[in-house]
C-alpha atoms as one frame of an Amber mdcrd trajectory, in Angstrom:
protein
  68.736  13.878  34.938  66.074  11.509  33.593  65.221  11.868  29.919  61.570
  12.715  30.699  62.675  15.597  32.915  64.907  16.967  30.200  62.135  16.745
  27.601  59.705  18.517  29.936  62.204  21.336  30.441  62.658  21.667  26.676
  58.883  21.711  26.129  58.353  24.381  28.753  61.159  26.488  27.268  59.631
  26.255  23.788  56.315  27.476  25.215  57.987  30.500  26.830  58.162  33.834
  24.971  61.924  33.448  24.380  61.487  29.870  23.158  58.745  30.889  20.732
  60.922  33.726  19.466  63.900  31.415  18.867  61.792  28.753  17.149  60.292
  31.380  14.829  63.772  32.668  14.004  65.011  29.122  13.329  62.036  28.464
  11.060  62.760  31.641   9.085  66.451  30.767   8.753  65.560  27.247   7.587
  63.518  28.685   4.711  66.569  30.430   3.224  68.078  28.293   0.421  71.642
  29.395   1.285  71.236  28.236   4.866  69.745  24.938   3.698  72.788  24.320
   1.512  75.135  25.187   4.396  73.292  22.702   6.602  73.546  19.992   3.932
  77.288  20.575   3.587  77.788  20.441   7.355  75.810  17.186   7.541  77.928
  15.707   4.746  81.145  16.648   6.557  79.789  15.225   9.801  78.800  11.909
   8.175  82.256  11.442   6.615  83.936  11.263  10.034
């Protein structure tokens, strides 16, 4: 699948009701300091490999 086609599918999903709901949930989770720290730790572990 061409990259442009994949990006268009992602864009259309994010505009759908389910996509908007998931992006709102992700935004809320990203605001939580505990989740931010978990993400930092996971990124550190990933970079070490």
